[in-house]
C-alpha positions in Angstrom: -30.0 7.5 15.9 -28.0 4.8 17.0 -24.3 3.7 16.1 -25.3 0.9 14.1 -28.0 3.1 12.3 -25.5 5.3 11.0 -22.9 3.0 9.6 -25.9 1.2 7.9 -27.0 4.1 6.8 -23.5 4.6 5.5 -23.3 1.6 3.9 -26.4 1.5 2.0 -27.4 4.7 0.9 -25.5 7.0 -1.6 -21.9 8.4 -1.0 -22.0 11.9 -0.4 -19.9 15.1 -1.5 -17.6 14.7 2.1 -17.3 10.8 1.7 -15.1 11.1 -1.6 -13.7 14.3 -0.2 -12.2 11.8 2.5 -11.0 9.3 0.1 -9.5 11.9 -1.6 -7.2 12.6 1.4 -6.3 9.1 2.3 -5.1 9.2 -2.2 -2.8 11.8 -0.9 -1.8 10.2 1.4 -0.7 6.9 -0.9 1.1 9.7 -3.1 3.9 10.7 -0.6 3.7 7.2 0.1 4.6 6.1 -3.4 6.8 9.0 -3.8 9.0 8.5 -0.4 9.1 4.3 -1.3 9.6 3.9 -4.4 12.6 7.1 -4.6 14.9 4.4 -3.7 14.8 2.3 -7.1 15.1 5.5 -9.2 18.0 6.4 -7.8 20.2 3.6 -6.7 21.9 3.9 -10.6 22.7 7.1 -8.7 23.9 6.2 -5.3 25.6 3.1 -6.3 27.7 5.0 -9.0 28.8 6.9 -6.3 29.8 4.6 -3.7 30.4 1.9 -6.1 28.1 0.0 -4.5 27.3 -4.3 -5.6 24.5 -5.7 -6.7 23.9 -6.8 -3.0 24.5 -3.8 -1.3 22.0 -2.0 -3.8 19.4 -4.9 -2.3 19.7 -4.5 0.8 18.9 -0.6 -0.1 16.0 -1.3 -1.8 15.5 -3.4 1.3 15.8 -1.4 3.8 12.6 0.7 3.4 9.9 -1.9 3.0 11.8 -4.2 5.9 10.4 -0.6 8.3 7.3 -0.1 6.6 7.3 -4.0 7.8 7.9 -3.0 11.1 5.6 0.1 10.2 2.7 -2.6 9.8 2.7 -4.7 12.3 4.0 -2.5 14.9 3.1 1.1 14.8 -0.8 0.3 12.2 -2.5 -1.7 15.9 -2.2 1.2 18.0 -4.5 2.9 15.6 -7.3 1.4 17.3 -6.5 2.0 20.4 -5.2 6.1 20.1 -7.4 6.7 16.4 -6.5 6.3 12.9 -6.4 9.9 12.4 -3.6 10.4 15.7 -1.6 7.9 14.0 -1.3 8.4 10.5 -0.1 12.0 11.7 2.5 10.3 13.9 3.9 8.4 11.3 3.8 11.1 9.0 5.8 13.2 11.1 8.5 9.8 11.1 8.2 10.1 7.6 9.1 13.3 6.5 12.0 13.7 8.9 13.5 10.5 7.8 13.2 11.4 4.0 15.1 14.8 5.0 17.7 12.9 7.3 18.0 10.8 4.1 19.1 13.8 1.9 21.8 14.3 4.2 23.5 10.5 4.3 27.3 10.0 3.8 27.3 6.0 3.8 25.3 3.1 2.4 24.9 2.4 6.2 23.1 5.4 7.2 21.3 5.7 3.7 19.9 2.3 4.6 19.1 2.9 8.4 16.9 6.2 7.7 15.6 4.0 4.3 14.4 1.8 7.5 12.9 5.2 9.8 11.3 6.5 6.3 9.1 2.7 6.1 8.3 2.4 9.5 6.0 5.5 8.9 4.7 4.7 5.4 3.7 1.1 7.0 1.6 3.1 9.1 -0.1 5.3 7.1 -0.9 2.6 4.5 -2.6 0.5 6.7 -4.2 3.2 8.7 -5.2 5.3 5.1 -6.6 2.1 4.0 -9.0 1.3 6.6 -9.8 5.2 6.4 -11.3 5.1 2.8 -13.0 1.5 3.3 -14.8 2.9 6.2 -15.9 5.7 5.3 -17.3 4.2 1.6 -20.8 2.2 0.9 -20.8 -0.8 0.9 -21.4 -0.2 -3.2 -18.3 1.5 -3.4 -16.3 0.1 -1.1 -13.9 -1.9 -3.5 -12.8 1.5 -6.1 -12.9 3.9 -3.1 -9.4 1.8 -1.8 -8.6 1.2 -5.4 -8.5 4.6 -5.9 -6.5 5.2 -2.7 -4.0 2.6 -4.4 -3.8 4.9 -7.3 -2.1 7.4 -5.2 1.3 5.0 -4.6 1.6 4.8 -8.3 1.2 8.3 -9.0 3.8 9.1 -6.4 6.0 6.3 -7.6 5.2 8.0 -11.3 6.5 11.7 -9.4 9.3 10.5 -8.2 10.8 8.6 -11.4 9.9 11.8 -12.7 11.8 14.1 -10.5 14.6 11.5 -10.1 15.2 12.4 -14.1 15.1 16.7 -13.5 16.7 16.8 -10.5 19.4 13.3 -10.3 21.4 15.3 -13.5 21.0 19.0 -12.1 21.8 18.6 -8.6 22.4 15.0 -7.6 20.3 12.5 -5.6 20.0 13.9 -2.3 17.9 16.3 -3.9 15.4 13.6 -4.8 14.8 13.2 -0.9 15.1 16.4 -0.2 12.3 17.1 -2.3 10.0 14.4 -0.7 10.9 15.2 2.5 9.6 18.9 2.2 6.5 17.5 0.3 5.7 15.2 3.0 5.9 17.9 5.6 2.9 19.6 3.3 1.0 17.1 3.8 1.2 16.2 7.5 0.0 20.4 7.3 -2.7 19.3 5.1 -3.5 16.3 7.1 -3.7 18.0 10.8 -6.5 20.3 9.0 -8.0 17.7 6.8 -8.2 14.9 8.1 -10.6 12.8 10.5 -10.9 10.0 12.7 -13.1 6.9 12.0 -16.6 6.9 12.9 -15.9 2.9 13.7 -13.0 3.9 15.7 -15.1 6.2 17.9 -18.2 4.3 18.0 -15.6 1.3 19.4 -13.4 3.3 21.6 -15.2 6.6 23.1 -11.9 8.9 23.1 -12.4 12.1 24.8 -15.0 14.1 22.9 -16.0 11.6 20.8 -19.8 12.7 20.7 -18.6 16.1 19.9 -15.9 14.9 17.6 -18.4 12.6 16.3 -21.4 15.2 15.7 -19.1 17.4 13.5 -18.7 14.9 11.0 -21.4 13.7 10.0 -22.9 17.4 10.2 -20.7 17.0 7.0 -21.9 14.3 5.8 -25.4 15.9 5.6 -26.7 12.9 7.9 -29.1 13.4 11.7 -26.2 13.8 14.4 -26.8 11.6 17.7 -27.5 12.7 21.4 -25.1 10.0 23.0 -23.1 7.4 22.4 -22.8 3.4 22.8 -23.5 2.6 26.5 -20.5 1.0 28.4 -22.1 -2.2 28.1 -21.7 -2.2 24.0 -18.5 -0.9 24.9 -17.4 -3.6 27.6 -18.1 -6.6 25.2 -16.2 -4.4 22.2 -13.4 -3.8 24.5 -13.2 -7.7 24.8 -12.9 -8.6 21.6 -10.2 -6.5 20.3 -7.5 -9.6 21.4 -4.9 -10.9 18.9 -6.6 -13.8 19.5 -9.9 -12.4 17.2 -7.8 -13.2 13.8 -7.6 -16.3 14.0 -11.1 -17.9 16.3 -12.6 -20.5 14.3 -12.8 -19.7 10.8 -11.2 -16.9 10.9 -7.8 -18.2 11.0 -7.8 -20.0 7.7 -9.2 -16.6 6.4 -6.4 -14.6 8.5 -3.3 -16.9 6.6 -4.8 -17.2 3.3 -4.7 -13.0 3.4 -1.1 -13.2 4.7 0.2 -15.2 1.9 -1.2 -13.5 -0.7 0.1 -10.5 0.4 3.7 -12.1 0.7 3.7 -13.6 -2.6 2.0 -10.6 -4.3 4.3 -8.0 -2.4 7.0 -10.3 -3.7 6.3 -10.0 -7.4 5.9 -7.1 -7.0 8.6 -5.1 -5.4 10.9 -6.8 -7.5 9.2 -5.5 -11.0 9.1 -1.9 -8.8 12.6 -2.0 -7.4 15.1 -3.6 -10.4 13.3 -3.3 -13.0 15.5 0.2 -14.2 18.7 -0.9 -13.6 18.1 -4.7 -15.2 17.3 -3.2 -18.2 20.0 -0.6 -18.3 22.4 -3.8 -17.1 21.0 -5.2 -20.8 21.7 -2.7 -22.5 19.4 0.7 -22.6 20.6 3.4 -21.5 20.0 5.0 -17.9 17.6 7.4 -19.1 15.2 4.5 -20.7 15.9 2.4 -17.9 14.3 5.1 -15.6 11.4 5.7 -17.8 9.8 1.7 -18.3 9.8 2.2 -15.3 7.4 5.2 -15.2 5.9 3.9 -17.7 5.7 0.9 -15.2 3.9 3.3 -12.1 1.9 5.0 -14.9 0.6 1.8 -15.4 -0.6 1.5 -12.0 -2.4 4.6 -11.8 -5.1 2.9 -13.9 -5.1 -0.4 -12.9 -5.9 0.5 -9.5 -9.1 2.2 -10.8 -9.5 -0.4 -12.9 -10.0 -3.1 -10.7 -11.9 -1.4 -8.3 -14.8 -0.3 -11.0 -14.6 -4.3 -12.2 -15.4 -5.3 -8.5 -18.3 -3.3 -8.1 -19.8 -5.7 -11.4 -18.1 -9.3 -10.2 -16.7 -10.7 -6.8 -12.9 -8.9 -6.2 -12.1 -12.2 -5.4 -12.5 -12.9 -8.9 -11.2 -9.9 -10.9 -8.2 -10.1 -8.2 -7.4 -14.0 -9.5 -7.8 -12.2 -13.1 -5.2 -9.6 -12.7 -2.6 -12.0 -11.3 -3.2 -14.4 -14.1 -2.7 -11.9 -16.7 0.3 -9.9 -14.8 2.6 -13.8 -14.8 2.0 -14.2 -18.4 3.0 -9.6 -18.9 6.0 -10.6 -16.2 6.8 -13.8 -18.6 6.6 -11.1 -21.6 8.3 -8.0 -20.5 11.9 -9.7 -20.4 12.3 -11.2 -23.6 11.0 -7.5 -25.5 13.3 -5.3 -23.7 15.8 -5.0 -26.8 12.4 -3.5 -28.6 12.7 -0.3 -26.4 9.9 0.7 -28.0 7.7 -2.5 -27.7 9.1 -2.9 -23.7 7.7 0.3 -22.9 3.7 -0.9 -24.1 4.1 -4.2 -22.6 5.7 -1.8 -19.2 3.2 0.0 -19.3 0.3 -2.7 -18.9 2.4 -5.1 -16.4 2.2 -1.9 -14.5 -1.3 -1.4 -15.1 -2.0 -4.9 -14.0 1.2 -5.5 -10.9 -0.2 -2.7 -9.0 -4.5 -3.8 -9.8 -2.8 -7.4 -8.3 -2.0 -4.9 -4.7 -5.7 -2.7 -5.1 -7.4 -6.1 -5.0 -5.8 -7.3 -2.1 -6.2 -3.6 0.0 -9.7 -3.8 -0.8 -10.4 -7.7 0.3 -8.6 -7.4 3.5 -10.9 -4.0 6.0 -13.5 -6.4 4.6 -12.4 -9.2 7.2 -12.0 -7.8 10.3 -15.0 -6.0 12.3 -14.9 -2.5 13.0 -13.1 -3.1 17.0 -9.6 -5.1 15.3 -9.9 -3.9 11.7 -6.2 -1.9 11.6 -4.5 -4.6 13.4 -5.9 -7.1 11.2 -5.2 -4.9 7.9 -1.8 -3.9 9.1 -0.5 -7.8 10.1 -1.3 -8.3 6.9 0.0 -6.1 5.3 3.3 -6.1 7.3 3.5 -9.9 6.2 3.6 -9.3 2.7 6.4 -6.7 3.2 8.2 -9.1 4.8 8.0 -10.9 0.7 8.5 -7.1 -0.4 12.2 -7.2 1.7 13.1 -10.3 0.3 12.2 -10.1 -3.1 14.9 -7.6 -4.0 17.9 -9.4 -1.9 17.2 -12.7 -3.3 17.0 -10.5 -7.0 20.3 -9.0 -6.3 21.8 -12.5 -5.3 20.6 -14.2 -8.5 22.1 -11.3 -10.6 25.4 -11.3 -8.6 25.3 -15.3 -9.5 25.3 -13.9 -12.8 21.7 -15.7 -13.3 19.8 -14.2 -17.1 17.3 -11.6 -16.7 14.8 -13.7 -18.0 15.2 -16.8 -16.1 14.6 -14.4 -12.9 11.3 -12.1 -14.2 10.4 -15.9 -15.5 10.9 -17.7 -11.5 9.0 -14.1 -9.9 6.2 -14.9 -13.1 5.0 -17.9 -11.0 4.7 -16.3 -8.0 1.7 -15.3 -9.5 0.4 -18.1 -9.9 0.7 -19.5 -6.7 -1.1 -16.2 -5.4 -4.4 -17.0 -7.9 -5.0 -21.0 -5.7 -4.9 -18.6 -2.4 -7.1 -16.3 -3.6 -9.8 -18.6 -4.5 -9.2 -20.2 -1.5 -10.3 -17.2 0.3 -12.7 -16.4 -1.5 -14.1 -19.8 -0.6 -14.1 -19.7 3.0 -15.4 -15.8 3.3 -18.5 -17.0 1.2 -18.7 -19.8 3.4 -18.7 -17.5 6.6 -21.0 -15.0 5.4 -23.7 -18.4 3.8 -23.1 -19.0 8.0 -24.2 -15.9 9.5 -26.9 -15.4 6.7 
């Protein structure tokens, strides 16, 4: 059985238990990522109070991890196309674990910002690579659901971060939350060393040492016939020649790449404002600290379901249309959320729906991105798209901090960010048209 036959078999045949198991590992990786990234949002009030920080300083702390994530997605994730998805993920888990543990010992906001940046580097590499692994191990029918389910891990991790913050901060202080995150990341690193397989697409495209042996072990677990040899050197040479970054911008692919990048930028810009600043803004508007953090937790809980719902929806309709619908509803929810904040119970209900929709938007983008690029540049393509999106994530908390320092009303700020999601709809529909056009040309 040839490599092309195997990949076609995986794409067209029903999912095996092992394929779902691999996707489950990717979900766990994303749980760690969600915890490590969002822990700053939940500890920000306590950190700010201890060090007497301004809103701008808090914005920098919130953005430091996101800045690192951009670096990890742009500079670390592409190495997965050379050294393997598995090795890159393990390396980035080690980086994230060490920096989370170091964050618990920070003695100034500058030191904490540096550690948050390093944590972001690790998380950025993990996100791009685990997203690709989940996509590559799923068949065509369930690929969008698989990647979306992986995205539910982010909401689970963020929720756990919020719950632990409520539990630990009052008893042990904010440093204990970072310590818990670091220990959890170490545990995940050990499990990943034991359980995480390499990508078959990578093994076929790059043929690392012992590639045939590793491939056949994976095929046996998937109950697929093993192969006698990997693709010949001639095929490999052609694949290697096509791995240059220029492939992301070759012909019509350039428009797809740019539309994907700016879609990520806008969605991440809006997403990280809502996720990072909501607890602190609600507290400033009159909620208690516990109510503000609880609202943030409910948004994260809603996100768990949103990622799964858009994945199920994508199994029925084109993912681009599902994502456009989610973006439009997210904009409406953002406009509504702050206007009902005076009514705590209503704000909590709207918060759940906002989390559902806004996390669904991110999951939709993660589902789209791996399908655009060939296997030999997939990690690079996805990593660059996520990295460009992180630029929006970096700017978002800082811009919001500046707005708040200028005493701009919270309702006005939320309205500004709501418009961002409307702009994103236009880009997604344009991207859909470009991808459909390319598919028609190939057919």
